[in-house]
GUTI-827841 format. One record per residue (C-alpha): residue in three letters; z, y, x. Coordinates in pm, whole numbers, plus 50000, padded with zeros to 5 digits. Layout:
<romis>
AlaZYX;...
</romis>
This chain:
<romis>
Unk483585218948444;Unk483655194748737;Unk486125165948714;Unk488645163449000;Unk487835140649292;Unk489465106149284;Unk492705101849475;Unk490945077149705;Unk487255069749745;Unk485925044349994;Unk482175038350018;Unk480555010450222;Unk483355010350480;Unk482874987850783;Unk484994983651094;Unk484934958951384;Unk487184951551680;Unk484634943151942;Unk482314917251786;Unk484824907551516;Unk484014926751198;Unk487214928650993;Unk485994951750714;Unk482474948450579;Unk480814971650326;Unk484014977950128;Unk483775001649831;Unk486595011149596;Unk487835040949395;Unk491435048949301;Unk491895074249023;Unk494865097848998;Unk498055083448854;Unk497055047048906;Unk498895019349089;Unk496115001249276;Unk496404967849454;Unk494444957449761;Unk494964919849763;Unk494084893650021;Unk495394868750269;Unk496734879150607;Unk493774889250822;Unk491604899050526;Unk491144934850651;Unk493714952550436;Unk495664970050712;Unk492484981150891;Unk491244996250565;Unk494465015950523;Unk494345027950883;Unk490825041350827;Unk492105058950518;Unk494885075450719;Unk492745085251019;Unk494605060551241;Unk491215044151291;Unk487785060451252;Unk485315042651021;Unk482355029051215;Unk480185029350903;Unk480695042650554;Unk482775070750413;Unk486445075950328;Unk487815104450116;Unk491375112650006;Unk491595138349723;Unk487965145749802;Unk488785154550164;Unk487655138450488;Unk490895125950654;Unk489355132350997;Unk488355168650938;Unk491295176950708;Unk494005154950857;Unk496935178850813;Unk496125186850450;Unk495605150250363;Unk498795138050530;Unk500785165950369;Unk499945150350032;Unk500745114050110;Unk503455091150240;Unk502825058450422;Unk504885027450493;Unk503275004450754;Unk503674966850767;Unk505744970151087;Unk508534995951062;Unk510345010751364;Unk512845039051408;Unk514745054251699;Unk517375026651742;Unk520205050051844;Unk519955070051521;Unk522005061351216;Unk520415056750874;Unk521695091250779;Unk520315107451094;Unk516985089851051;Unk516515101950696;Unk517555137350791;Unk515115136651083;Unk512235125150862;Unk513165150350591;Unk512855178450848;Unk509085172750859;Unk508695176750483;Unk508495207850267;Unk510295189549985;Unk512865161449981;Unk514685147849675;Unk518275142349791;Unk519335128649454;Unk516715101049469;Unk517645094449832;Unk521305088549747;Unk520455067149444;Unk518255044449655;Unk520805042249938;Unk523385031149683;Unk520965007349509;Unk520014990349837;Unk523644990449957;Unk522755006550288;Unk525455020650517;Unk524395056150616;Unk526495053750934;Unk524835021751058;Unk522445025351349;Unk518855015951268;Unk518714993851578;Unk521134969851412;Unk519324968351076;Unk517494937250962;Unk513734938850908;Unk514274940950534;Unk516794969250572;Unk514404988850795;Unk511734984850527;Unk514194998150270;Unk514895029050482;Unk511165034550531;Unk510515032350158;Unk513305057050083;Unk511695080650334;Unk508325075950165;Unk509565081549810;Unk511825111849863;Unk509125137249963;Unk507525130749621;Unk503975132949754;Unk500835128849543;Unk499925095649706;Unk502045066549827;Unk500385041050057;Unk502265008350109;Unk501184981050352;Unk502924947950274;Unk506024966050142;Unk507984934250061;Unk507534919450409;Unk510884908350548;Unk512694910850216;Unk514654882450061;Unk512344865449806;Unk515144866849549;Unk515204904849546;Unk511544913249617;Unk510554919249257;Unk513594940649170;Unk513164959949493;Unk509524969349439;Unk510154978249074;Unk512925001749190;Unk510725018649450;Unk507675022849226;Unk509845034648937;Unk511665060349152;Unk508385073749285;Unk506475076348958;Unk509215087948721;Unk509355122848876;Unk505805130748763;Unk504555103048532;Unk500815097648526;Unk500085119848825;Unk501395101049128;Unk499115075049281;Unk500025043049465;Unk497845021249687;Unk499574989049788;Unk498214961250006;Unk499784926749991;Unk499154889550010;Unk502144883149781;Unk500194889949464;Unk502684876849209;Unk505364901549324;Unk503324929449163;Unk502534913148829;Unk502614939448555;Unk502964968148803;Unk499344971148916;Unk496784989748701;Unk493704978748893;Unk493014957249198;Unk490464946349454;Unk490594912249621;Unk489224911249975;Unk488504882350210;Unk487274885250570;Unk486894922350503;Unk484514917450210;Unk485294927749850;Unk485394896849630;Unk486484911149296;Unk487534944649148;Unk489074944448803;Unk491374963848572;Unk494594944048523;Unk494464946648144;Unk490934932848148;Unk492064904648375;Unk494814894948132;Unk492354894847843;Unk489584875648015;Unk491204851148251;Unk494054826748287;Unk493064821848649;Unk490554839448870;Unk488664817249109;Unk486704832649394;Unk484314814749626;Unk485034828549970;Unk482744823650268;Unk484194816050609;Unk481624834750813;Unk483004824051151;Unk482384787151083;Unk479534792550839;Unk481374771950581;Unk481934779050215;Unk485324769250081;Unk486784772749737;Unk490164789449738;Unk492174799249438;Unk492924836249405;Unk495034848049119;Unk495484884649048;Unk498754902248977;Unk497994903148608;Unk497804865448572;Unk500984856948757;Unk499534829748980;Unk499284828549358;Unk496934831749652;Unk496294798649822;
</romis>
């Protein structure tokens, strides 16, 4: 009996904007039910990778599959099974929070109203407030509620704590991941990209560190905790042809990217 296809499979992905190659020969696999981290500094190629995964950009080389499907040829089926929160969130500014969530729910076959209300209460959002007057952090909160409530098989998050108060980041992301996964434990998959690695300590099952679009390290978080106190990666600055030593610490170790 054939085993099911991974939730996400990326093989030798490359993408360039003009002459600037931002993703180079990236390969990674995300199995079902895992919370997978794509870690790297700003400009490392994380967002471009996610856009290729979602058919917002077309890979120039390599292959991308979601649940074994080509997101270009099977776009509707793939997007039916996932929810996505981009790094820059925007809504119709004249709509209230309530109207926005109702509008987004109208595109989904399923929507968990109980989870929606719990998260609205937890984030202390005013359903009557217009989205045009929300802070960046509040808009992110609304977007994450809209991503969690359809209870899709895959949740893709691009810098989900961007714009949030540092004091509440950790509690916020624990709430979102918990609300998403508790409905079907072990079967819902998360891919999160971030440069704020320590915010996800203990939440990530496996991770890949990228720099200048190149994979530097892929490791299971439990293995990282067993093997390393700190993970050091030698990263090449290809534009200046210089090699510099920068400290990268994975979510499992609790250190920081510098």
